[in-house]
Z-matrix of the N, CA and C atoms (Angstrom, degrees):
N
C 1 1.455
C 2 1.528 1 111.18
N 3 1.316 2 118.03 1 -45.13
C 4 1.458 3 120.46 2 179.53
C 5 1.522 4 111.02 3 -62.50
N 6 1.324 5 117.11 4 -39.87
C 7 1.460 6 121.85 5 -179.80
C 8 1.521 7 111.07 6 -61.01
N 9 1.320 8 118.31 7 -40.77
C 10 1.472 9 121.94 8 178.60
C 11 1.520 10 110.10 9 -63.50
N 12 1.323 11 117.81 10 -43.67
C 13 1.462 12 120.84 11 178.37
C 14 1.527 13 110.79 12 -61.46
N 15 1.324 14 116.91 13 -38.46
C 16 1.454 15 120.69 14 -179.93
C 17 1.532 16 110.67 15 -63.76
N 18 1.322 17 117.39 16 -40.74
C 19 1.469 18 121.17 17 177.05
C 20 1.521 19 110.22 18 -65.03
N 21 1.315 20 118.25 19 -42.81
C 22 1.463 21 121.48 20 179.14
C 23 1.520 22 111.02 21 -60.94
N 24 1.310 23 118.12 22 -39.63
C 25 1.464 24 121.15 23 178.58
C 26 1.524 25 110.01 24 -63.40
N 27 1.322 26 117.62 25 -42.82
C 28 1.464 27 120.35 26 178.29
C 29 1.526 28 110.96 27 -61.93
N 30 1.310 29 118.36 28 -41.95
C 31 1.467 30 121.55 29 178.66
C 32 1.519 31 110.23 30 -61.41
N 33 1.323 32 118.44 31 -46.00
C 34 1.463 33 122.18 32 -179.68
C 35 1.519 34 111.47 33 -62.92
N 36 1.327 35 118.24 34 -41.93
C 37 1.462 36 120.90 35 178.13
C 38 1.519 37 111.02 36 -64.73
N 39 1.320 38 118.11 37 -38.48
C 40 1.459 39 121.24 38 178.72
C 41 1.521 40 110.28 39 -62.26
N 42 1.325 41 117.34 40 -43.45
C 43 1.467 42 120.73 41 179.33
C 44 1.527 43 110.04 42 -62.23
N 45 1.328 44 118.62 43 -43.07
C 46 1.458 45 121.59 44 -178.83
C 47 1.525 46 111.56 45 -65.25
N 48 1.335 47 117.95 46 -30.83
C 49 1.454 48 121.22 47 -177.72
C 50 1.522 49 113.36 48 -86.73
N 51 1.325 50 118.53 49 -10.22
C 52 1.458 51 120.65 50 178.18
C 53 1.517 52 109.60 51 -69.36
N 54 1.306 53 115.96 52 146.13
C 55 1.460 54 121.70 53 -177.27
C 56 1.519 55 110.42 54 -121.94
N 57 1.310 56 114.60 55 158.73
C 58 1.450 57 121.12 56 177.45
C 59 1.512 58 109.76 57 -138.92
N 60 1.308 59 116.00 58 -178.35
C 61 1.452 60 120.27 59 179.94
C 62 1.511 61 111.76 60 -154.69
N 63 1.319 62 114.93 61 162.98
C 64 1.461 63 122.14 62 -179.75
C 65 1.521 64 109.33 63 -130.96
N 66 1.316 65 115.85 64 138.88
C 67 1.455 66 121.57 65 172.60
C 68 1.520 67 107.81 66 -126.86
N 69 1.292 68 116.26 67 160.99
C 70 1.451 69 120.25 68 177.61
C 71 1.513 70 110.92 69 -176.11
N 72 1.307 71 114.45 70 -174.14
C 73 1.460 72 121.18 71 -177.72
C 74 1.519 73 108.66 72 -143.59
N 75 1.322 74 117.11 73 136.99
C 76 1.460 75 122.61 74 176.93
C 77 1.518 76 108.17 75 -99.35
N 78 1.332 77 115.71 76 124.33
C 79 1.464 78 121.29 77 -176.99
C 80 1.527 79 110.28 78 -134.35
N 81 1.342 80 115.17 79 163.46
C 82 1.462 81 119.58 80 174.18
C 83 1.528 82 109.20 81 -88.17
N 84 1.327 83 116.44 82 -176.99
C 85 1.466 84 120.65 83 -175.66
C 86 1.527 85 113.29 84 -65.54
N 87 1.341 86 116.98 85 -15.50
C 88 1.460 87 120.88 86 177.69
C 89 1.532 88 111.98 87 -98.70
N 90 1.328 89 117.33 88 3.63
C 91 1.455 90 121.46 89 178.40
C 92 1.520 91 115.02 90 87.06
N 93 1.338 92 116.73 91 7.43
C 94 1.465 93 120.26 92 178.42
C 95 1.523 94 110.05 93 -79.75
N 96 1.307 95 116.49 94 136.66
C 97 1.463 96 121.10 95 179.52
C 98 1.524 97 110.84 96 -62.00
N 99 1.325 98 115.38 97 142.22
C 100 1.470 99 121.21 98 176.17
C 101 1.523 100 107.15 99 -111.38
N 102 1.332 101 114.92 100 101.91
C 103 1.462 102 118.61 101 -178.71
C 104 1.526 103 110.45 102 -75.47
N 105 1.294 104 115.56 103 151.78
C 106 1.461 105 125.04 104 177.41
C 107 1.524 106 114.36 105 64.07
N 108 1.331 107 117.40 106 18.78
C 109 1.469 108 119.66 107 171.14
C 110 1.524 109 107.13 108 -69.08
N 111 1.326 110 116.74 109 150.03
C 112 1.461 111 121.51 110 177.97
C 113 1.517 112 108.24 111 -98.93
N 114 1.321 113 116.24 112 127.93
C 115 1.465 114 122.13 113 178.68
C 116 1.528 115 106.97 114 -113.49
N 117 1.335 116 115.53 115 128.31
C 118 1.464 117 120.56 116 -179.60
C 119 1.529 118 109.68 117 -117.39
N 120 1.317 119 115.17 118 140.61
C 121 1.454 120 123.03 119 177.32
C 122 1.521 121 107.60 120 -114.02
N 123 1.331 122 116.42 121 123.89
C 124 1.456 123 122.57 122 -177.20
C 125 1.513 124 110.92 123 -115.19
N 126 1.336 125 116.32 124 152.40
C 127 1.461 126 119.06 125 173.68
C 128 1.520 127 109.30 126 -78.87
N 129 1.314 128 117.46 127 179.59
C 130 1.471 129 120.94 128 -175.59
C 131 1.529 130 112.58 129 -67.54
N 132 1.345 131 117.62 130 -14.40
C 133 1.463 132 121.35 131 176.43
C 134 1.521 133 112.43 132 -90.86
N 135 1.332 134 117.38 133 -1.86
C 136 1.460 135 121.33 134 178.99
C 137 1.520 136 114.47 135 90.24
N 138 1.323 137 118.41 136 7.85
C 139 1.463 138 122.14 137 178.51
C 140 1.525 139 109.61 138 -83.30
N 141 1.336 140 116.88 139 129.71
C 142 1.464 141 121.13 140 179.01
C 143 1.527 142 109.11 141 -68.71
N 144 1.327 143 115.85 142 121.85
C 145 1.459 144 121.77 143 179.06
C 146 1.523 145 111.61 144 -97.39
N 147 1.328 146 116.12 145 -41.83
C 148 1.457 147 122.18 146 -177.43
C 149 1.518 148 109.44 147 -143.82
N 150 1.334 149 114.68 148 149.74
C 151 1.468 150 119.36 149 170.25
C 152 1.513 151 107.77 150 -143.93
N 153 1.314 152 114.62 151 149.25
C 154 1.455 153 119.75 152 179.28
C 155 1.517 154 110.25 153 -148.01
N 156 1.311 155 115.51 154 161.59
C 157 1.460 156 122.05 155 177.76
C 158 1.528 157 107.78 156 -104.45
N 159 1.321 158 115.84 157 130.67
C 160 1.468 159 121.30 158 -179.84
C 161 1.525 160 110.73 159 -66.02
N 162 1.323 161 115.18 160 153.22
C 163 1.459 162 120.45 161 175.99
C 164 1.534 163 110.24 162 -78.19
N 165 1.344 164 117.16 163 -172.36
C 166 1.473 165 121.56 164 -178.03
C 167 1.520 166 112.70 165 -63.46
N 168 1.330 167 117.29 166 -22.63
C 169 1.467 168 121.45 167 179.07
C 170 1.524 169 111.92 168 -92.15
N 171 1.341 170 117.21 169 5.36
C 172 1.456 171 121.22 170 -179.64
C 173 1.519 172 113.59 171 77.21
N 174 1.333 173 116.98 172 11.96
C 175 1.466 174 121.23 173 -175.02
C 176 1.525 175 111.81 174 -87.99
N 177 1.320 176 114.70 175 149.02
C 178 1.467 177 121.06 176 175.68
C 179 1.523 178 109.15 177 -142.32
N 180 1.332 179 115.35 178 156.55
C 181 1.461 180 122.11 179 178.51
C 182 1.520 181 109.45 180 -144.93
N 183 1.314 182 115.77 181 131.78
C 184 1.460 183 122.36 182 169.85
C 185 1.519 184 105.95 183 -118.14
N 186 1.326 185 117.69 184 120.35
C 187 1.462 186 118.83 185 178.41
C 188 1.524 187 110.03 186 -126.29
N 189 1.322 188 115.49 187 169.04
C 190 1.454 189 120.28 188 -177.92
C 191 1.512 190 113.51 189 71.26
N 192 1.339 191 117.21 190 26.13
C 193 1.464 192 121.55 191 -177.62
C 194 1.524 193 111.40 192 -85.10
N 195 1.304 194 115.27 193 142.65
C 196 1.456 195 120.50 194 173.82
C 197 1.520 196 108.47 195 -69.04
N 198 1.306 197 116.36 196 138.40
C 199 1.461 198 121.28 197 179.51
C 200 1.523 199 109.22 198 -61.31
N 201 1.328 200 116.06 199 132.74
C 202 1.457 201 120.18 200 -179.31
C 203 1.511 202 111.84 201 160.55
N 204 1.328 203 115.87 202 -161.88
C 205 1.462 204 122.45 203 -176.74
C 206 1.526 205 109.96 204 -108.35
N 207 1.329 206 115.32 205 138.84
C 208 1.455 207 122.96 206 -178.30
C 209 1.525 208 109.10 207 -139.23
N 210 1.332 209 115.65 208 171.49
C 211 1.465 210 122.35 209 167.84
C 212 1.525 211 105.83 210 -120.27
N 213 1.321 212 115.70 211 149.33
C 214 1.459 213 120.23 212 179.38
C 215 1.515 214 108.56 213 -137.18
N 216 1.335 215 115.97 214 142.94
C 217 1.459 216 118.75 215 173.42
C 218 1.517 217 110.18 216 -150.48
N 219 1.336 218 114.88 217 159.04
C 220 1.459 219 122.01 218 179.80
C 221 1.521 220 108.67 219 -120.65
N 222 1.338 221 114.78 220 144.80
C 223 1.463 222 120.72 221 176.78
C 224 1.527 223 109.30 222 -138.16
N 225 1.299 224 114.70 223 154.80
C 226 1.476 225 121.82 224 175.79
C 227 1.517 226 106.40 225 -163.01
N 228 1.333 227 117.06 226 141.66
C 229 1.459 228 120.95 227 177.26
C 230 1.523 229 109.97 228 -53.31
N 231 1.318 230 115.38 229 139.92
C 232 1.466 231 124.05 230 178.62
C 233 1.529 232 113.75 231 72.66
N 234 1.348 233 117.80 232 13.42
C 235 1.460 234 122.39 233 176.64
C 236 1.525 235 109.19 234 -127.69
N 237 1.324 236 115.43 235 151.57
C 238 1.463 237 120.80 236 175.11
C 239 1.521 238 109.46 237 -77.80
N 240 1.312 239 116.97 238 148.47
C 241 1.457 240 123.84 239 -179.45
C 242 1.527 241 111.66 240 -60.44
N 243 1.325 242 116.22 241 137.33
C 244 1.461 243 122.35 242 175.43
C 245 1.515 244 107.98 243 -109.93
N 246 1.326 245 118.12 244 129.29
C 247 1.460 246 120.50 245 179.96
C 248 1.513 247 110.44 246 -128.92
N 249 1.307 248 115.90 247 136.51
C 250 1.451 249 122.17 248 171.86
C 251 1.521 250 105.32 249 -126.49
N 252 1.300 251 116.61 250 110.84
C 253 1.457 252 119.89 251 -175.98
C 254 1.519 253 111.53 252 -88.44
N 255 1.302 254 114.61 253 154.89
C 256 1.467 255 124.49 254 174.88
C 257 1.534 256 112.60 255 51.32
N 258 1.303 257 114.09 256 68.58
C 259 1.452 258 121.72 257 172.40
C 260 1.520 259 107.15 258 -88.30
N 261 1.303 260 117.82 259 130.00
C 262 1.452 261 121.50 260 -179.76
C 263 1.521 262 110.26 261 -103.00
N 264 1.318 263 115.76 262 124.44
C 265 1.457 264 121.42 263 176.97
C 266 1.523 265 108.05 264 -98.56
N 267 1.316 266 115.55 265 125.60
C 268 1.464 267 122.06 266 174.96
C 269 1.526 268 107.44 267 -119.35
N 270 1.317 269 116.66 268 177.09
C 271 1.460 270 121.12 269 -178.37
C 272 1.525 271 110.40 270 -59.61
N 273 1.330 272 116.10 271 135.20
C 274 1.454 273 121.92 272 179.02
C 275 1.518 274 111.77 273 97.39
N 276 1.317 275 115.42 274 -179.91
C 277 1.458 276 122.09 275 -179.37
C 278 1.528 277 109.00 276 -96.74
N 279 1.344 278 116.78 277 134.18
C 280 1.456 279 121.72 278 -177.59
C 281 1.525 280 110.78 279 -131.71
N 282 1.318 281 116.14 280 140.44
C 283 1.457 282 121.49 281 178.84
C 284 1.521 283 110.79 282 -89.99
N 285 1.322 284 115.12 283 132.67
C 286 1.467 285 120.86 284 174.30
C 287 1.521 286 110.94 285 -87.43
N 288 1.303 287 116.42 286 -10.30
C 289 1.455 288 119.67 287 -174.98
C 290 1.516 289 109.22 288 81.58
N 291 1.315 290 116.41 289 -136.20
C 292 1.464 291 120.37 290 -174.57
C 293 1.520 292 111.88 291 -108.14
N 294 1.330 293 114.84 292 139.61
C 295 1.459 294 122.62 293 169.56
C 296 1.525 295 105.80 294 -103.70
N 297 1.315 296 116.31 295 125.15
C 298 1.465 297 120.56 296 -174.91
C 299 1.519 298 111.62 297 -97.95
N 300 1.337 299 115.34 298 133.61
C 301 1.452 300 122.43 299 172.20
C 302 1.518 301 108.14 300 -116.94
N 303 1.313 302 116.72 301 140.19
C 304 1.460 303 121.77 302 178.13
C 305 1.520 304 108.22 303 -111.33
N 306 1.322 305 115.16 304 127.99
C 307 1.461 306 120.08 305 -179.81
C 308 1.530 307 109.08 306 -63.98
N 309 1.338 308 115.55 307 137.87
C 310 1.465 309 120.59 308 179.03
C 311 1.516 310 108.11 309 -64.03
N 312 1.342 311 116.00 310 134.03
C 313 1.450 312 121.26 311 -178.84
C 314 1.517 313 113.71 312 94.32
N 315 1.335 314 117.14 313 -7.15
C 316 1.462 315 121.34 314 176.92
C 317 1.521 316 108.34 315 -98.57
N 318 1.323 317 117.30 316 149.83
C 319 1.475 318 118.75 317 178.97
C 320 1.525 319 111.71 318 -65.53
N 321 1.326 320 115.93 319 141.00
C 322 1.453 321 121.81 320 176.32
C 323 1.511 322 108.59 321 -86.30
N 324 1.328 323 116.19 322 129.37
C 325 1.471 324 120.47 323 -179.71
C 326 1.488 325 111.10 324 -93.54
């Protein structure tokens, strides 16, 4: 019985130590990349854990993340806030696809 519990503890610790990552791209409503947009990753309580600035292609990457649930959003001057709630990080790197920002003063589709 003790031996089984010891194995279960090792399995649980392995799961907690596994890491994952998220990639994506920030684009406008026409699919054009938005360079230098700021992407923030928040925990489930809304606390900002990480933020990064997108490259010239609008791409971003968060790696080494603890497996779990997060929120992510992108911001840029002259654009409306983009929010994607409840992003789940699992083992490995995963693409979120595109986060869309709409320029202020442009019609929302």
